[in-house]
C-alpha positions as a Markdown table, in Angstrom:
| # | Residue | x | y | z |
|---|---|---|---|---|
| 1 | Met | 69.9 | 86.1 | 88.3 |
| 2 | Lys | 66.9 | 88.4 | 88.4 |
| 3 | Lys | 68.3 | 90.2 | 91.4 |
| 4 | Leu | 71.6 | 90.8 | 89.6 |
| 5 | Ile | 69.9 | 92.2 | 86.5 |
| 6 | Leu | 67.8 | 94.5 | 88.7 |
| 7 | Leu | 70.9 | 95.7 | 90.5 |
| 8 | Leu | 72.7 | 96.4 | 87.3 |
| 9 | Cys | 69.7 | 98.3 | 86.0 |
| 10 | Leu | 69.6 | 100.4 | 89.1 |
| 11 | Ile | 73.3 | 101.1 | 89.0 |
| 12 | Thr | 73.1 | 102.1 | 85.3 |
| 13 | Ala | 70.1 | 104.4 | 86.0 |
| 14 | Phe | 71.8 | 106.0 | 89.0 |
| 15 | Asn | 75.0 | 106.6 | 87.0 |
| 16 | Gly | 73.0 | 108.2 | 84.2 |
| 17 | Phe | 71.2 | 110.6 | 86.7 |
| 18 | Ser | 74.6 | 111.4 | 88.3 |
| 19 | Gln | 76.2 | 112.2 | 84.9 |
| 20 | Asp | 73.2 | 114.4 | 83.9 |
| 21 | Glu | 73.5 | 116.3 | 87.2 |
| 22 | Glu | 77.2 | 116.8 | 86.8 |
| 23 | Lys | 76.6 | 118.1 | 83.2 |
| 24 | Asp | 73.9 | 120.5 | 84.6 |
| 25 | Lys | 76.2 | 121.7 | 87.4 |
| 26 | Lys | 79.0 | 122.4 | 84.9 |
| 27 | Ala | 76.7 | 124.4 | 82.7 |
| 28 | Ile | 75.5 | 126.4 | 85.7 |
| 29 | Gln | 79.1 | 127.1 | 86.7 |
| 30 | Lys | 79.8 | 128.2 | 83.2 |
| 31 | Val | 77.1 | 130.8 | 83.5 |
| 32 | Leu | 78.5 | 132.0 | 86.8 |
| 33 | Lys | 82.0 | 132.3 | 85.4 |
| 34 | Ala | 80.7 | 134.4 | 82.4 |
| 35 | Gln | 78.9 | 136.6 | 85.0 |
| 36 | Arg | 82.1 | 137.0 | 87.1 |
| 37 | Ile | 84.1 | 138.0 | 84.1 |
| 38 | Ala | 81.5 | 140.4 | 82.7 |
| 39 | Trp | 81.1 | 142.0 | 86.2 |
| 40 | Ser | 84.9 | 142.4 | 86.6 |
| 41 | Lys | 85.0 | 144.2 | 83.3 |
| 42 | Asn | 82.3 | 146.6 | 84.5 |
| 43 | Asn | 79.9 | 145.1 | 81.9 |
| 44 | Ile | 76.6 | 144.9 | 83.8 |
| 45 | Glu | 74.6 | 144.2 | 80.6 |
| 46 | Asp | 76.7 | 141.1 | 79.9 |
| 47 | Phe | 76.5 | 140.1 | 83.5 |
| 48 | Met | 72.7 | 140.3 | 83.2 |
| 49 | Glu | 72.8 | 137.7 | 80.4 |
| 50 | Gly | 72.8 | 135.1 | 83.2 |
| 51 | Tyr | 69.4 | 136.2 | 84.3 |
| 52 | Trp | 66.0 | 135.3 | 82.9 |
| 53 | Lys | 64.9 | 138.2 | 80.7 |
| 54 | Ser | 61.4 | 138.3 | 82.1 |
| 55 | Asp | 59.1 | 140.5 | 84.2 |
| 56 | Ser | 58.8 | 137.4 | 86.5 |
| 57 | Leu | 62.5 | 137.5 | 87.5 |
| 58 | Lys | 62.9 | 138.2 | 91.2 |
| 59 | Phe | 65.9 | 139.8 | 93.0 |
| 60 | Tyr | 65.8 | 140.1 | 96.8 |
| 61 | Gly | 68.4 | 142.3 | 98.3 |
| 62 | Ser | 68.9 | 144.7 | 101.2 |
| 63 | Asn | 66.3 | 147.1 | 99.7 |
| 64 | Gly | 63.6 | 144.5 | 99.3 |
| 65 | Val | 62.3 | 142.7 | 96.2 |
| 66 | Thr | 63.0 | 143.9 | 92.7 |
| 67 | Tyr | 60.7 | 142.4 | 90.0 |
| 68 | Gly | 61.7 | 142.0 | 86.4 |
| 69 | Trp | 64.9 | 141.9 | 84.3 |
| 70 | Glu | 64.8 | 145.6 | 83.3 |
| 71 | Asn | 64.3 | 146.7 | 86.9 |
| 72 | Thr | 67.1 | 144.5 | 88.1 |
| 73 | Leu | 69.4 | 145.9 | 85.5 |
| 74 | Glu | 68.6 | 149.4 | 86.5 |
| 75 | Arg | 69.1 | 148.5 | 90.2 |
| 76 | Tyr | 72.5 | 147.2 | 89.4 |
| 77 | Lys | 73.5 | 150.2 | 87.3 |
| 78 | Lys | 72.3 | 152.6 | 90.1 |
| 79 | Ala | 74.1 | 150.7 | 92.9 |
| 80 | Tyr | 77.3 | 150.1 | 90.8 |
| 81 | Pro | 77.7 | 153.2 | 88.6 |
| 82 | Thr | 81.4 | 152.9 | 87.8 |
| 83 | Lys | 84.3 | 150.5 | 87.6 |
| 84 | Asp | 85.4 | 151.6 | 91.1 |
| 85 | His | 82.0 | 150.3 | 92.3 |
| 86 | Thr | 81.9 | 147.0 | 90.4 |
| 87 | Gly | 85.5 | 146.1 | 91.1 |
| 88 | Ile | 86.7 | 142.6 | 90.7 |
| 89 | Leu | 84.2 | 139.9 | 91.5 |
| 90 | Ser | 85.0 | 136.4 | 92.9 |
| 91 | Phe | 82.6 | 133.7 | 94.1 |
| 92 | Lys | 82.9 | 130.8 | 96.5 |
| 93 | Ile | 80.3 | 128.3 | 95.5 |
| 94 | Asn | 79.3 | 126.3 | 98.6 |
| 95 | Asp | 76.5 | 124.1 | 97.1 |
| 96 | Ile | 74.7 | 123.4 | 93.9 |
| 97 | Ser | 71.7 | 121.2 | 94.5 |
| 98 | Lys | 69.0 | 119.9 | 92.2 |
| 99 | Ile | 65.4 | 121.0 | 93.1 |
| 100 | Ser | 63.7 | 119.2 | 90.2 |
| 101 | Asp | 64.4 | 118.4 | 86.6 |
| 102 | Gly | 65.6 | 121.6 | 85.0 |
| 103 | Ala | 66.0 | 123.5 | 88.3 |
| 104 | Tyr | 68.8 | 124.0 | 90.8 |
| 105 | Tyr | 69.7 | 126.3 | 93.6 |
| 106 | Val | 73.2 | 127.6 | 94.2 |
| 107 | Leu | 74.5 | 128.8 | 97.6 |
| 108 | Gly | 77.6 | 130.8 | 97.8 |
| 109 | Glu | 79.6 | 133.9 | 98.8 |
| 110 | Tyr | 80.6 | 136.8 | 96.7 |
| 111 | His | 83.6 | 139.0 | 97.2 |
| 112 | Leu | 84.2 | 142.4 | 95.5 |
| 113 | Lys | 87.7 | 143.9 | 95.6 |
| 114 | Arg | 87.2 | 147.5 | 94.7 |
| 115 | Glu | 88.5 | 151.1 | 95.0 |
| 116 | Val | 85.5 | 152.4 | 97.0 |
| 117 | Gly | 86.0 | 149.6 | 99.6 |
| 118 | Asn | 85.7 | 145.9 | 99.4 |
| 119 | Ala | 82.3 | 144.2 | 99.8 |
| 120 | Asp | 81.4 | 140.6 | 100.8 |
| 121 | Gly | 78.1 | 138.8 | 101.1 |
| 122 | Phe | 76.1 | 135.7 | 100.6 |
| 123 | Phe | 73.7 | 134.6 | 97.9 |
| 124 | Met | 71.1 | 131.9 | 97.0 |
| 125 | Ile | 70.1 | 131.8 | 93.4 |
| 126 | Ile | 67.7 | 129.6 | 91.6 |
| 127 | Phe | 68.6 | 128.4 | 88.1 |
| 128 | Lys | 66.0 | 127.1 | 85.6 |
| 129 | Lys | 66.6 | 125.6 | 82.2 |
| 130 | Ile | 64.7 | 127.8 | 79.8 |
| 131 | Asn | 64.9 | 127.3 | 76.0 |
| 132 | Asp | 67.9 | 125.0 | 76.6 |
| 133 | Glu | 69.8 | 127.7 | 78.5 |
| 134 | Trp | 70.4 | 127.9 | 82.2 |
| 135 | Lys | 69.0 | 131.2 | 83.6 |
| 136 | Ile | 68.7 | 132.7 | 87.0 |
| 137 | Ile | 65.0 | 133.1 | 87.8 |
| 138 | Ala | 65.5 | 134.3 | 91.5 |
| 139 | Asp | 68.4 | 135.8 | 93.4 |
| 140 | Met | 68.7 | 136.5 | 97.1 |
| 141 | Ser | 71.8 | 138.4 | 97.9 |
| 142 | Ser | 72.9 | 140.1 | 101.0 |
């Protein structure tokens, strides 16, 4: 009987963890969807709402590391100055995995359909729950 109770407790605990992770993943996907929509409307400021508004934000791209939210915003504005450059964004999410409580990494691919030529690449982003909101704290895109 003790073994049965222990087994039921373990199943209940595992199910609770699984439900929490699914809730977290859906919340992260919601952030990514809002970013995709904002980007496709050429609204880089709204796109940046998915990022941690901090000097500690890190973006690693083809030109090296950019530190800070403001610098990352300026980098995006310089690299994508018009609607022809931002185009229509789509993602293929390949994996969302928990790192620890309140932190996940996301592996995926991005595709830009645009007038100046399409662009494709890969990314790994790290989300952290900050003040009850999921924010990107690090982004590596190529």
